C-alpha positions as CSV (number, residue, x, y, z in Angstrom):
1,M,-7.1,6.6,11.3
2,W,-5.8,8.9,8.5
3,E,-3.2,10.4,10.9
4,T,-1.8,6.9,11.6
5,V,-1.6,5.8,8.0
6,Y,-0.5,9.1,6.4
7,P,3.2,8.9,7.4
8,Y,3.4,5.3,6.0
9,I,1.9,6.4,2.7
10,I,4.4,9.2,2.4
11,S,7.2,6.8,3.3
12,L,5.9,4.3,0.7
13,T,5.9,7.0,-2.1
14,V,9.5,8.0,-1.1
15,V,10.7,4.4,-1.2
16,I,9.0,3.9,-4.6
17,M,10.6,7.1,-5.9
18,I,14.1,5.9,-4.7
19,I,13.8,2.4,-6.1
20,S,12.3,3.5,-9.5
21,F,15.0,6.2,-9.9
22,V,17.8,3.8,-9.2
23,L,16.3,1.3,-11.6
24,A,15.9,4.0,-14.2
25,L,19.6,4.9,-13.8
26,Y,20.5,1.2,-14.0
27,Q,18.6,0.8,-17.3
28,V,20.3,4.0,-18.7
29,A,23.7,2.6,-17.8
30,R,22.8,-0.7,-19.4
31,Y,21.7,1.3,-22.5
32,F,25.1,2.9,-22.8
33,R,27.1,-0.3,-22.1
34,T,25.5,-2.6,-24.7
35,N,26.3,-2.5,-28.3
36,R,23.3,-4.4,-29.6
37,D,20.7,-2.1,-31.2
38,V,17.5,-4.0,-30.1
39,R,18.8,-4.4,-26.5
40,R,19.7,-0.7,-26.4
41,A,16.2,0.3,-27.4
42,W,14.8,-2.2,-24.9
43,H,16.9,-0.8,-22.1
44,R,16.0,2.7,-23.0
45,A,12.2,1.8,-23.0
46,R,12.6,0.1,-19.6
47,G,14.4,3.2,-18.2
48,R,11.7,5.4,-19.5
49,M,9.1,3.2,-17.9
50,M,10.9,3.4,-14.5
51,F,11.2,7.2,-14.8
52,G,7.4,7.3,-15.4
53,V,6.9,5.3,-12.2
54,F,9.2,7.9,-10.5
55,M,7.1,10.8,-11.8
56,I,3.9,9.2,-10.7
57,A,5.2,8.5,-7.2
58,F,6.6,12.0,-7.0
59,A,3.3,13.6,-8.0
60,I,1.4,11.6,-5.4
61,N,4.0,12.5,-2.8
62,Q,3.7,16.2,-3.6
63,I,-0.1,16.0,-3.6
64,L,-0.1,14.5,-0.1
65,L,2.5,16.9,1.3
66,F,1.3,20.2,-0.2
67,P,-2.4,20.1,-1.0
68,S,-3.0,23.3,-2.9
69,F,-4.5,24.2,-6.3
70,V,-1.1,24.9,-7.9
71,T,0.2,21.6,-6.7
72,Y,-2.8,19.8,-8.1
73,M,-2.3,21.4,-11.5
74,I,1.4,20.7,-11.7
75,C,1.0,17.1,-10.4
76,A,-1.8,16.5,-12.9
77,V,0.7,17.2,-15.7
78,L,3.3,15.0,-14.0
79,L,0.7,12.2,-13.7
80,V,-0.2,12.4,-17.3
81,F,3.4,12.3,-18.4
82,G,4.2,9.6,-16.0
83,I,1.4,7.4,-17.2
84,A,2.3,8.1,-20.8
85,N,6.0,7.1,-20.1
86,V,4.9,3.9,-18.3
87,N,2.5,3.0,-21.1
88,Y,5.2,3.7,-23.8
89,G,7.8,1.7,-21.8
90,L,5.5,-1.3,-21.6
91,K,4.5,-1.3,-25.2
92,A,8.0,-0.6,-26.5
93,G,9.5,-3.3,-24.2
94,R,7.0,-5.9,-25.6
95,Y,7.8,-4.8,-29.1
96,F,11.5,-5.1,-28.8
97,E,11.5,-8.4,-26.9
98,Q,10.1,-10.2,-30.0
99,Y,13.3,-9.3,-31.8
100,F,15.8,-10.7,-29.2
101,D,16.2,-14.1,-30.9
102,E,16.7,-12.5,-34.3
103,E,19.3,-10.2,-33.0
104,D,21.1,-13.1,-31.2
105,R,21.2,-15.0,-34.4
106,A,22.6,-12.1,-36.3
107,W,25.3,-11.5,-33.7
108,A,26.2,-15.2,-33.7
109,E,26.6,-15.0,-37.5
110,L,28.7,-11.9,-37.2
111,E,31.0,-13.5,-34.6
112,K,31.3,-16.6,-36.7
113,D,32.2,-14.5,-39.8
114,K,34.8,-12.6,-37.7
115,K,36.5,-15.9,-36.7
116,A,36.5,-17.3,-40.2
């Protein structure tokens, strides 16, 4: 049973790694392209969360491919940092989302003042 499922688990971790890395790069690009401070911080938090998912998937992949004590120790560190990044990204994302409306109002006022 394990021999039949093992390649699919490895493939799944690789797919998760690729998708999360692409999403992390996308969020970093959005971070650099926006000029609104709250949105920038939100995109940065989301990118950090996606990079945390990448680190978790990478650690699991390495544990499955190279089961040794050294791999376990390195991957334990990666898992801790990955979980910390995902946790930070979730909390920071929720924190910054509550200020979207306020930022939109401030930008609308700024645009109105520029036209006047």
